[in-house]
C-alpha positions as a printed Julia matrix, in Angstrom:
175×3 Matrix{Float64}:
 12.58  -51.94  87.6
  9.53  -53.58  85.23
 11.3   -56.27  83.58
 10.28  -58.54  80.01
 11.87  -61.48  79.03
 12.63  -61.75  74.63
 12.66  -64.72  73.23
 14.19  -63.94  70.16
 14.33  -66.25  67.02
 14.21  -69.57  68.75
 12.28  -71.12  65.34
 12.76  -74.26  63.86
 14.49  -73.36  60.74
 17.63  -72.64  63.31
 17.55  -75.51  65.75
 15.61  -78.7   64.59
 17.54  -81.58  62.67
 16.47  -80.39  59.18
 17.68  -76.58  59.48
 20.7   -75.44  57.09
 24.35  -76.19  58.22
 25.21  -72.86  58.48
 22.74  -72.37  61.87
 25.29  -75.33  63.8
 23.89  -73.84  66.97
 24.07  -76.62  70.14
 19.95  -77.3   70.71
 20.26  -78.82  73.48
 22.22  -76.71  75.64
 20.21  -73.09  73.88
 16.82  -74.7   74.53
 17.62  -76.12  77.87
 19.38  -72.61  79.04
 16.44  -70.71  77.47
 14.03  -72.98  78.93
 15.24  -72.28  82.27
 15.09  -68.62  81.89
 11.56  -68.56  80.62
 10.51  -70.47  83.8
 12.35  -68.28  86.01
 10.52  -64.98  84.52
  7.11  -66.78  84.66
  7.85  -67.79  88.45
  8.77  -64.12  89.26
  5.56  -63.33  87.39
  7.24  -61.09  84.91
  6.35  -61.1   81.33
  7.74  -63.6   78.34
  7.75  -62.53  75.2
  8.33  -64.18  71.84
  9.97  -62.67  69.06
  9.54  -64.49  64.85
 11.83  -63.27  62.03
  9.92  -63.55  59.38
 10.81  -63.11  55.77
  8.13  -62.64  53.41
  7.02  -65.74  51.33
  8.18  -64.8   47.75
  9.79  -67.57  45.49
 12.92  -65.02  45.31
 13.36  -65.09  49.22
 12.51  -68.96  49.14
 15.6   -69.44  46.73
 17.82  -66.92  48.85
 17.09  -67.89  52.16
 15.05  -70.44  52.66
 14.21  -70.57  56.12
 12.15  -68.24  58.76
  9.79  -68.14  55.65
  6.35  -66.8   56.47
  3.59  -69.73  56.91
  6.18  -72.7   56.72
  6.72  -74.92  59.57
 10.09  -73.79  59.59
  9.63  -70.25  60.69
  7.29  -71.28  63.85
  8.39  -71.36  66.99
 11.03  -74.38  68.25
  8.79  -77.55  69.59
 11.01  -77.96  72.22
 10.52  -74.47  73.3
  8.3   -73.68  76.55
  5.53  -71.27  75.76
  4.12  -69.82  79.29
  2.14  -66.29  77.57
  0.55  -65.66  74.39
  3.05  -62.34  73.74
  4.4   -63.7   69.75
  5.44  -60.74  67.94
  6.4   -61.11  63.97
  9.45  -58.66  63.18
 10.83  -58.53  59.5
 13.7   -56.46  60.04
 16.74  -57.88  62.7
 15.81  -55.15  65.33
 12.63  -56.75  66.86
 11.63  -53.35  67.93
 10.95  -52.15  64.58
  7.69  -54.27  65.32
  4.93  -51.61  65.81
  2.83  -53.9   67.32
  5.67  -54.91  69.29
  7.26  -51.06  70.46
  3.53  -50.36  71.37
  3.16  -53.65  73.48
  6.64  -52.44  75.6
  5.13  -49.04  75.97
  1.81  -50.32  77.18
  3.0   -52.2   79.86
  5.77  -49.48  81.11
  8.55  -52.29  80.75
 11.74  -50.42  82.02
 14.46  -53.11  80.93
 14.17  -55.7   78.34
 16.53  -58.61  78.78
 17.55  -60.17  75.49
 17.7   -64.47  75.15
 18.05  -66.77  71.98
 19.33  -66.29  68.52
 22.0   -64.89  67.01
 24.03  -62.71  69.88
 25.87  -60.98  67.02
 22.61  -60.57  65.1
 19.25  -60.1   65.73
 19.46  -60.73  69.39
 22.49  -57.08  69.5
 19.93  -55.78  66.55
 17.26  -55.64  69.28
 19.17  -54.55  72.37
 20.47  -51.37  70.3
 17.28  -51.16  69.21
 16.08  -50.71  72.84
 18.86  -48.61  73.89
 17.66  -46.16  70.95
 14.19  -45.97  72.41
 15.47  -45.3   75.9
 14.69  -48.53  77.33
 17.64  -50.42  78.99
 18.61  -53.35  77.92
 21.05  -57.12  79.0
 21.92  -59.62  77.17
 21.45  -63.41  79.67
 25.06  -65.24  77.91
 23.45  -68.44  79.27
 20.62  -68.19  77.07
 22.49  -66.68  74.39
 24.23  -68.32  70.86
 26.28  -67.08  67.84
 27.65  -69.14  64.77
 29.93  -66.02  64.33
 33.72  -66.33  65.23
 35.51  -64.73  68.4
 36.91  -61.79  66.6
 32.88  -60.81  65.64
 31.47  -61.89  69.14
 34.22  -59.37  70.45
 33.38  -56.57  68.59
 29.68  -57.18  68.96
 29.97  -56.99  72.38
 32.55  -53.81  72.62
 30.07  -51.59  70.53
 26.9   -53.15  73.15
 28.42  -52.44  76.23
 29.33  -48.92  74.6
 25.74  -48.58  74.02
 25.32  -49.1   77.36
 23.58  -52.56  76.94
 24.63  -54.92  79.99
 25.81  -58.82  79.7
 24.79  -60.87  82.44
 25.27  -64.26  82.95
 21.89  -65.16  84.6
 18.69  -63.31  85.97
 19.8   -63.23  89.44
 22.78  -60.39  88.66
């Protein structure tokens, strides 16, 4: 089954030391896990695709959100992330597959399975997994390469929703 790894929202604003307090991810652990996955997929000649969440650079968005603003250093991929391909797509909504360019790319490459890692399990990772299933593409979330800042009850509800939709959870690539 032709598989690609989608590395979702591993951006400065969520991971660097200048991030907002609400983005309380364990950067060291998460980046190490994601980089291990990137190397593993790259070594197996499987494509690695990077996704950036971008918010339009408007005064109101800078005030309301203050992160992932187009054209800022914070919206760039995290500096500690291993970059092994030029496949990088911007998205403006939670589901990365709403990006026409990414959706077209995935269809042209004929991926049958998308493995997802990155941020946030209860946000954009879940939305992208559900978007894949909706479009007839198999999806799996790799637990060790994914993080969330949400409480346990929300995590459990999202996992149940994803499982019911047919999204797999795997601990490692080899599962």
